[in-house]
C-alpha positions in Angstrom: 26.9 4.7 20.0 28.6 6.1 17.3 32.0 4.2 16.6 33.0 6.0 13.1 31.5 8.2 10.4 32.9 8.7 7.2 32.2 12.2 5.1 32.6 12.4 1.1 31.7 15.3 -1.1 29.9 17.3 1.8 30.2 21.0 1.7 33.5 22.0 2.1 34.3 18.3 3.2 36.3 16.7 0.1 36.9 13.0 2.4 36.9 12.3 6.3 36.6 10.2 8.8 35.8 10.4 12.1 37.0 7.8 14.9 34.7 8.2 17.8 34.2 6.7 21.5 32.3 6.6 24.3 32.3 9.9 26.8 32.7 13.3 25.7 34.1 14.2 22.1 35.1 17.7 21.1 35.3 18.4 17.7 37.3 22.0 16.8 39.0 23.8 13.9 39.6 27.1 12.5 36.5 29.1 11.2 35.3 27.4 8.1 37.2 24.3 8.3 33.7 22.3 8.4 32.8 21.8 11.8 29.4 22.3 11.6 29.1 20.3 8.3 29.7 17.3 10.2 26.6 18.1 12.4 24.9 18.4 9.0 26.4 15.1 7.9 25.0 13.4 11.4 21.7 15.2 10.7 21.4 13.7 7.4 22.4 10.3 8.1 19.6 10.1 10.3 16.8 11.0 7.9 17.4 14.6 7.8 16.1 16.9 4.5 18.7 16.3 1.8 19.8 19.2 0.5 21.5 19.2 -3.3 22.9 22.6 -2.5 25.1 20.9 -0.1 26.9 18.7 -2.2 30.9 19.5 -2.9 31.4 21.4 -5.8 32.5 18.8 -8.5 31.2 16.3 -6.6 28.6 13.6 -7.9 26.9 13.0 -4.6 27.9 13.6 -0.8 27.7 10.6 1.2 28.0 9.9 4.9 28.3 6.7 6.4 28.0 5.5 9.8 28.9 2.6 12.1 26.9 2.0 15.3 26.4 -0.2 18.0 23.1 -1.0 18.5 20.2 -1.9 21.3 18.3 -5.2 20.8 15.3 -3.0 20.0 16.9 -1.4 17.2 18.5 -4.4 15.9 14.9 -5.7 15.3 13.6 -3.1 13.5 16.5 -3.1 11.0 16.1 -7.0 10.8 12.8 -6.6 10.3 13.5 -4.3 7.2 15.9 -6.9 6.0 18.9 -5.5 7.0 21.7 -7.8 8.5 23.9 -6.5 11.6 27.1 -7.8 12.8 27.7 -9.1 16.4 30.1 -7.5 18.7 30.5 -9.8 21.8 28.6 -8.6 24.9 28.5 -5.1 23.4 25.5 -5.5 21.2 24.9 -5.2 17.3 26.6 -3.4 15.3 24.9 -1.2 12.3 26.0 0.6 9.4 24.1 2.9 8.3 24.5 5.2 5.1 22.5 8.0 3.2 23.7 9.7 -0.2 22.4 12.8 -1.9 23.0 13.7 -5.5 23.9 16.6 -7.2 20.5 16.4 -8.7 18.9 15.8 -5.4 18.0 12.4 -5.4 18.5 10.6 -2.1 18.6 7.0 -1.1 19.1 5.6 2.3 20.6 2.0 3.2 20.8 0.3 6.6 22.4 -3.2 7.2 23.1 -3.3 3.7 19.7 -3.1 2.3 18.1 0.0 0.8 15.1 1.5 3.1 13.3 4.7 3.0 14.5 7.5 4.7 11.5 7.5 7.1 13.0 4.1 9.1 16.1 6.2 9.4 14.4 8.9 11.1 12.5 6.1 13.1 16.0 4.9 14.6 17.2 8.2 15.0 14.3 8.1 17.8 16.0 5.3 19.4 19.9 6.3 18.6 20.6 9.8 18.8 19.2 13.5 19.8 20.8 16.6 17.5 20.8 19.8 19.1 22.1 22.3 16.3 21.2 25.9 15.6 19.7 24.8 12.1 18.1 21.2 13.3 15.4 19.9 14.7 15.8 19.1 18.2 13.9 15.7 19.3 13.0 17.3 23.1 11.3 20.1 20.8 8.8 17.0 19.8 6.0 17.8 22.1 5.7 13.5 22.8 8.8 13.5 23.4 8.7 16.1 25.9 6.2 14.0 27.5 7.9 11.1 27.7 10.8 12.4 28.7 8.9 14.1 31.5 7.6 10.7 32.5 10.8 9.2 32.7 12.1 11.8 34.8 9.2 11.7 37.3 10.6 7.8 38.3 8.9 4.5 38.4 6.0 5.6 40.4 4.2 7.2 37.5 5.5 4.5 35.0 3.6 1.9 37.6 0.3 4.3 36.9 1.3 4.8 33.6 1.3 0.9 32.5 -2.1 0.4 34.5 -3.2 3.5 32.5 -2.4 2.0 29.3 -3.9 -1.3 29.9 -7.0 -0.1 31.5 -7.0 2.5 28.2 -6.6 -0.4 25.4 -9.3 -2.4 27.3 -11.8 0.6 27.4 -11.1 1.3 24.0 -11.8 -2.4 22.5 -15.1 -2.2 24.8 -16.4 0.9 23.5 -15.3 0.1 19.7 -17.6 -3.4 20.2 -20.0 -1.5 21.9 -20.7 1.1 19.2 -20.8 -1.3 16.5 -23.4 -3.6 18.2 -25.5 -0.6 18.6 -24.8 1.0 15.3 -26.1 -2.4 13.6 -28.5 -3.3 15.7 -31.6 -2.4 13.0 -29.4 -4.5 10.7 -29.5 -7.0 13.3 -33.2 -6.8 13.6 -33.8 -7.5 10.1 -31.4 -9.9 9.8 -33.0 -12.0 13.0 -36.9 -11.7 11.3 -35.6 -12.8 8.2 -34.1 -15.9 9.7 -37.4 -16.3 12.0 -39.4 -16.6 8.2 -37.3 -19.3 6.9 -36.9 -21.0 9.9 -41.2 -20.9 10.4 -41.4 -21.9 6.5 -39.1 -25.0 7.1 -40.6 -26.2 10.4 -44.1 -25.8 8.7 -42.9 -28.1 6.0 -40.9 -30.4 8.3 -38.3 -31.8 6.0 -36.9 -35.0 6.6 -33.5 -36.1 5.1 -33.6 -38.2 2.3 -37.1 -37.8 1.5 -37.2 -35.7 -1.5 -35.5 -38.6 -3.3 -38.3 -41.2 -1.8 -41.1 -39.2 -2.8 -39.4 -38.6 -6.6 -39.5 -42.5 -6.7 -42.9 -42.5 -5.3 -44.0 -40.3 -7.7 -42.5 -41.8 -10.4 -44.4 -45.4 -9.6 -47.4 -43.5 -9.0 -47.5 -41.8 -12.1 -47.0 -44.7 -14.1 -49.3 -47.3 -12.2 -51.5 -48.5 -15.1 -48.2 -49.1 -17.4 -46.7 -51.2 -15.0 -49.5 -53.3 -13.8 -50.3 -54.2 -17.4 -46.1 -54.8 -18.2 -46.2 -57.1 -14.9 -49.7 -58.8 -16.3 -48.0 -60.0 -19.2 -44.8 -60.8 -18.2 -46.5 -63.2 -15.3 -48.6 -64.8 -18.0 -46.2 -65.6 -19.8 -44.1 -67.5 -17.3 -47.5 -68.8 -15.4 -50.2 -68.7 -18.0 -53.5 -67.6 -17.2 -54.9 -69.5 -14.6 -58.4 -68.7 -15.7 -57.8 -70.3 -18.8 -59.8 -73.6 -19.8 -56.7 -75.4 -21.6 -53.4 -75.5 -20.7 -51.3 -72.9 -22.4 -48.0 -72.8 -23.6 -46.5 -70.4 -20.5 -43.0 -70.6 -19.7 -43.5 -73.0 -16.8 -45.2 -75.5 -18.9 -42.9 -75.8 -21.8 -40.4 -76.4 -18.8 -42.4 -78.9 -17.3 -43.0 -80.8 -20.6 -39.0 -80.2 -21.5 -37.7 -81.7 -17.8 -39.9 -84.6 -18.0 -38.3 -85.3 -21.3 -34.9 -85.3 -20.1 -36.2 -87.1 -16.5 -37.0 -90.2 -18.5 -33.4 -90.7 -20.4 -31.3 -88.9 -18.3 -29.3 -92.1 -16.7 -28.1 -93.3 -19.9 -25.6 -90.6 -20.4 -24.3 -87.9 -17.5 -24.1 -85.3 -20.1 -27.3 -85.2 -20.1 -28.2 -85.8 -16.8 -26.4 -82.6 -15.9 -28.5 -80.7 -18.4 -31.4 -81.8 -16.6 -30.4 -80.3 -13.3 -29.5 -77.0 -14.9 -33.1 -77.0 -16.5 -35.0 -78.0 -13.2 -32.9 -75.0 -12.0 -34.2 -72.8 -14.2 -37.8 -74.0 -13.4 -37.5 -73.0 -10.2 -36.1 -69.6 -10.5 -39.0 -69.0 -13.4 -41.5 -70.1 -10.8 -40.3 -68.3 -8.1 -39.9 -64.7 -10.7 -43.7 -65.7 -11.6 -44.5 -65.7 -7.9 -42.8 -62.2 -7.3 -44.4 -60.7 -9.9 -47.8 -62.0 -9.0 -46.8 -60.1 -5.4 -46.1 -57.0 -7.4 -49.3 -56.9 -9.1 -51.3 -56.7 -6.2 -49.2 -54.0 -5.1 -49.4 -51.6 -7.9 -52.6 -49.9 -8.1 -53.5 -46.4 -9.4 -53.7 -44.2 -6.5 -54.9 -40.6 -7.8 -55.4 -39.5 -3.9 -52.0 -40.5 -3.0 -50.5 -39.3 -6.6 -51.6 -35.3 -5.5 -50.5 -35.9 -2.0 -47.0 -37.1 -3.3 -46.7 -34.2 -5.6 -48.2 -31.6 -3.2 -45.2 -32.5 -1.1 -42.8 -32.3 -3.3 -44.1 -28.8 -4.5 -43.7 -27.8 -1.1 -40.3 -29.2 -0.3 -39.0 -27.8 -4.0 -40.1 -24.1 -2.5 -37.9 -25.0 0.4 -34.9 -26.0 -2.1 -35.3 -23.2 -4.3 -34.8 -20.7 -1.1 -32.7 -22.1 1.5 -30.8 -25.4 -0.3 -28.0 -24.2 -1.8 -25.9 -26.0 -3.7 -26.5 -28.8 -4.9 -29.9 -28.2 -3.9 -31.5 -30.8 -2.2 -33.5 -31.4 1.6 -29.9 -31.7 2.9 -29.4 -28.1 2.0 -32.0 -27.0 3.6 -31.3 -28.6 7.0 -28.0 -27.6 7.0 -29.2 -23.7 6.1 -32.0 -24.2 9.3 -28.8 -25.2 11.6 -26.8 -22.9 10.8 -29.7 -20.0 10.6 -30.5 -21.4 14.2 -27.4 -20.4 15.7 -26.8 -17.4 14.2 -30.5 -16.6 15.4 -29.1 -17.4 19.0 -26.3 -14.8 18.8 -28.4 -12.0 17.3 -31.2 -12.6 20.5 -27.7 -12.7 22.6 -26.8 -9.4 20.8 -29.1 -7.4 23.7 -27.6 -9.1 26.5 -24.1 -8.8 25.0 -24.9 -4.8 24.5 -26.1 -4.6 28.3 -23.0 -5.9 29.4 -20.7 -3.9 27.4 -22.3 -0.8 28.5 -21.7 -2.1 32.1 -17.9 -2.9 31.4 -17.2 0.4 29.2 -18.8 2.8 32.3 -16.6 1.0 34.5 -13.4 1.4 32.4 -14.2 4.7 31.4 -14.3 5.4 35.6 -11.2 3.8 36.1 -9.4 5.6 32.7 -10.8 9.2 34.5 -9.6 8.1 37.9 -5.6 7.0 36.6 -5.7 10.2 34.1 -6.2 12.3 37.0 -3.5 10.4 39.0 -0.9 10.6 35.9 -1.5 14.4 35.8 -0.8 14.7 39.6 2.4 13.0 39.2 3.3 15.0 36.2 2.3 18.4 37.6 4.8 17.3 40.6 7.3 16.1 38.1 7.0 19.4 36.1 7.9 21.8 39.0 11.0 19.9 40.2 12.3 19.3 36.5 11.5 23.3 36.1 13.1 24.4 39.3 16.5 22.2 38.1 16.6 23.2 34.5 16.3 27.1 35.7 19.0 26.3 38.3 21.5 25.1 35.3 20.6 28.0 33.4 21.9 30.6 35.9 25.6 28.8 35.6 25.2 28.6 31.6 25.1 32.1 31.3 21.2 32.8 31.1 20.8 34.0 35.1 17.7 35.9 34.4 15.8 33.2 32.6 13.1 30.7 33.7 12.2 27.7 32.3 8.4 25.9 33.0 7.0 23.0 31.9 2.9 23.2 31.6 1.0 20.1 31.6 -2.4 21.1 29.8 -5.7 18.6 29.8 -6.6 17.3 26.2 -9.7 17.5 24.9 -10.5 13.8 25.9 -7.8 11.0 27.3 -5.5 9.4 24.9 -3.3 6.5 25.2 -0.7 8.6 27.8 -3.6 10.1 29.6 -5.2 13.2 29.4 -2.4 15.7 29.8 0.0 17.5 26.6 3.5 18.7 28.1 4.8 21.7 27.1 8.3 23.1 28.0 8.5 26.8 27.7 11.1 29.5 28.1 10.8 33.3 29.6 14.5 34.5 28.6 14.2 37.1 30.9 12.3 38.6 33.7 8.8 40.1 32.5 9.0 38.2 29.1 5.8 35.2 28.4 7.2 31.9 28.6 6.5 30.9 24.9 7.5 27.3 23.5 11.6 26.5 23.1 12.2 27.3 19.4 10.3 30.7 20.2 11.3 31.9 23.3 15.1 31.8 23.1 17.3 32.6 20.3 19.8 29.5 18.1 22.8 30.0 20.9 20.3 30.1 23.9 18.4 27.2 22.6 21.5 24.9 22.7 22.3 25.5 26.3 18.7 25.5 27.2 19.0 22.0 25.3 22.1 21.5 27.6 20.7 22.2 30.5 17.4 20.1 29.7 19.5 16.9 28.8 21.9 17.2 32.0 18.3 17.0 34.0 17.6 14.2 32.1 20.4 12.3 31.7 19.3 8.9 32.5 15.8 9.4 32.1 15.9 9.8 28.3 17.1 6.7 26.4 18.8 8.0 23.6 22.5 7.2 24.0 24.2 10.0 21.4 23.5 13.6 22.3 25.2 15.7 19.4 25.9 19.9 20.0 26.5 22.2 17.5 28.1 25.4 19.2 26.1 24.8 22.6 29.1 27.4 23.8 27.8 30.2 20.9 27.6 33.6 22.7 28.8 32.8 26.2 32.7 32.9 27.6 34.6 32.8 30.7 33.3 31.2 33.7 30.1 30.4 31.4 32.5 28.4 29.2 33.8 26.2 31.8 30.1 25.1 33.4 29.2 24.5 29.6 32.2 22.2 29.5 31.6 20.6 33.2 27.7 19.8 32.2 28.8 18.1 29.1 31.4 16.1 30.7 28.6 15.6 33.1 26.0 14.5 30.3 28.7 12.3 29.0 28.6 9.9 32.3 25.6 8.3 31.6 25.7 8.7 27.0 28.0 9.0 24.1 28.4 13.5 23.8 29.7 15.1 20.6 29.9 18.6 20.3 31.5 21.3 18.0 32.8 24.2 20.1 35.2 27.3 19.5 36.1 27.9 23.4 38.7 25.9 24.8 37.0 26.0 28.5 34.7 23.5 26.7 36.9 21.3 24.6 39.5 21.1 27.8 36.8 19.0 29.3 36.5 16.4 26.4 37.6 12.6 26.8 38.3 13.1 23.2 39.3 15.7 20.7 39.4 15.7 17.0 40.5 18.7 15.0 39.3 19.6 11.4 42.3 21.5 9.4 42.5 22.9 6.3 44.6 22.2 4.0 46.9 24.6 1.9 44.2 25.4 -0.4 41.5 25.5 2.2 39.6 22.4 1.3 39.3 19.5 4.2 41.2 16.6 2.5 41.1 13.2 4.0 43.4 13.7 6.0 41.7 16.8 7.9 40.2 15.2 10.8 42.9 13.8 13.3 42.4 12.6 16.7 44.7 14.4 19.4 46.9 13.0 21.5 47.8 15.5 24.7 50.5 17.7 23.1 48.1 18.0 20.3 45.8 19.2 22.5 47.8 21.5 24.3 48.6 23.2 20.8 45.2 23.4 19.6 43.4 24.6 23.0 46.4 27.3 22.4 45.1 28.0 19.3 41.9 28.5 20.5 43.0 30.8 23.5 45.1 33.3 21.5 45.4 32.1 18.1 49.1 31.3 18.5 49.7 27.4 19.2 53.1 28.1 19.6 52.9 30.6 22.3 54.2 29.7 25.4 51.8 31.6 27.7 49.0 30.3 25.5 50.2 26.9 26.0 50.8 27.3 29.7 47.3 28.2 30.0 45.9 25.4 27.9 47.6 23.0 30.1 46.4 24.6 33.0 42.8 24.2 31.6 43.6 20.9 30.8 44.8 19.8 34.5 41.7 21.7 35.6 39.3 19.6 33.4 41.2 16.5 34.1 40.8 16.6 38.1 37.4 17.7 37.9 36.5 14.6 35.9 38.4 12.4 38.4 36.7 14.1 41.5 33.4 12.2 42.6 31.3 14.9 41.6 28.2 15.7 43.9 25.5 14.9 41.5 24.3 12.0 40.0 
């Protein structure tokens, strides 16, 4: 709900503040005072086209600022955009929107104190306000809004079917997309599977073992250098233990250690220090003896084996080919085995895709049938609601000085079902007998369109969630009894929403809960004090001016008081409509 609107430098308005409230608010004033410019300001505030020609001559810019009480959904959208809101007790969050247009045509928008794209204001407007003016874009002229409004008008029965449909439709779309993706990629999957099978077959043929590559490398080194290793080990063994085939005792390490040990043993009892050295010499002899034994054993194991060397090198070459193809980084048998594990898992997925395609195809066919069935049910419910809606709006038009007009809501079939069913909804108007039903913006004049919109809004009251309706001269082209009916219906609409109307008819203004007047200053300009809220006496004077052009006329004032009393009694009465 709009609580306050401030306008600076827009058209004939220099500065004005509109203090608004719930219920039905009318805005009146003399011709040229700037009443319609207020509607222009609201359109600008909610993302309308920024026209620099609207900037007041001599002003740098036009500025419109609005203070609104908004629902939780709108509050979340603003907070997601980075804006701040004020809490207002249990009433909800308070949002401040502003829009400026410079004389050069630059436009800026703010929501909750943060600069935002103008498109955000347009998104917020869908949930906050419907502006109905002769030159403004009407929310209900949008096909999507017409369908949504008709769905809400149809009631909870259609809402339940629509919820089921949207759930089934979303699942059907997901399944169909996955099925299409799998089917389209069938050739690629087959090629990938063949590549994986080839690689796994190569690896299986070699049957690598973890760590095998390092062991074979060590064996290759040993076999390739077997002669050198044997010669070195033999030389070392002979140096330690001597040559067993020699005729005389040699000067090997063990012999020399034996001589040294015997020499010390002979005198070790005379000196503890020498005895310790004798012990150490004996230990060294034992260690050299063990080492010589191990070298002898090594000599027996080292032998040149060309056949085994060839086999090892052939095995290493086979492993190398696998490592280069599948080893990855750093490139070893472990990498090959890891690739084989992943390839086996991927191949299982690919080979299972055919089963998945079969299952998805069956599910897609079942869901398609459900979509068709639920879409047909939606069509039937919408068609029934459209007939009832058309009848009620046409009845409203009779009392709004359009007795020969008839309205229809046409439900047509889409080429294919969409997220909201298989229907398109378009509201059409035949302005007089014999005239073809045309879309609203083509079938009615400016004044007629405003009255048609009023009739639609009255019928849709409570169905369309927009909390604020703005009408610009909805009473254009009517008078007398029809004007009274316009006032009654605006008051009726204000039972479920905030209604702001610019009017030049006293019969309409009399039904308002709040009355604002735009006054000209002496030089014809609207000043900061130009918009005023009228008390009861002020309303009588303003209605007198609207009735006779003479606010001080006693007869006009009497007529004005009579209108106010009549409207007051009707507002308080328990009207037989809901």
